ZAMARGU-4260 file (C-alpha; in steps of 0.2 Angstrom, whole numbers, plus 5000, padded with zeros to 4 digits):
<rodrens>
0) 4974/5333/4916 | 4961/5346/4917 | 4948/5337/4909 | 4948/5321/4923 | 4949/5336/4937
5) 4931/5340/4929 | 4927/5326/4928 | 4930/5320/4946 | 4919/5335/4950 | 4906/5329/4944
10) 4906/5313/4950 | 4910/5322/4967 | 4894/5332/4964 | 4884/5317/4959 | 4888/5309/4975
15) 4882/5321/4986 | 4869/5322/4979 | 4862/5307/4982 | 4869/5310/4998 | 4857/5322/5000
20) 4843/5313/4992 | 4846/5299/5002 | 4846/5309/5017 | 4828/5318/5013 | 4820/5298/5011
25) 4828/5294/5029 | 4822/5311/5037 | 4804/5308/5032 | 4804/5291/5033 | 4794/5289/5047
30) 4780/5303/5038 | 4780/5288/5025 | 4767/5276/5031 | 4764/5270/5013 | 4782/5267/5009
35) 4785/5249/5008 | 4768/5244/5008 | 4762/5246/4990 | 4750/5235/4985 | 4761/5227/4973
40) 4772/5222/4986 | 4772/5203/4992 | 4769/5200/5010 | 4770/5179/5015 | 4767/5176/5031
45) 4764/5160/5040 | 4764/5155/5058 | 4785/5150/5058 | 4792/5160/5041 | 4786/5176/5034
50) 4793/5185/5019 | 4792/5199/5012 | 4799/5205/4993 | 4793/5224/4990 | 4791/5222/4969
55) 4781/5238/4968 | 4792/5250/4978 | 4807/5244/4970 | 4797/5246/4954 | 4795/5262/4959
60) 4812/5267/4968 | 4822/5261/4952 | 4809/5271/4937 | 4813/5286/4950 | 4831/5283/4951
65) 4833/5280/4929 | 4820/5298/4928 | 4836/5306/4939 | 4847/5299/4931 | 4843/5301/4912
70) 4836/5321/4917 | 4859/5323/4924 | 4863/5315/4909 | 4855/5325/4895 | 4863/5339/4905
75) 4881/5336/4906
</rodrens>
């Protein structure tokens, strides 16, 4: 039983950290004009059609999250 409580505590801390990081990103989103407009992002605009696929932004976010989770996993 105590092991389950410790595991649940670690999960709550991780969720809290994710919420804090998301909050910081939302607060800084107005100041990060380049975010979402990286050179590898695909944007096609025609008369009646527009398509946006943030490829480079998605890769950057994936890389950062992978690094964060890898560091947290090594410490835990």
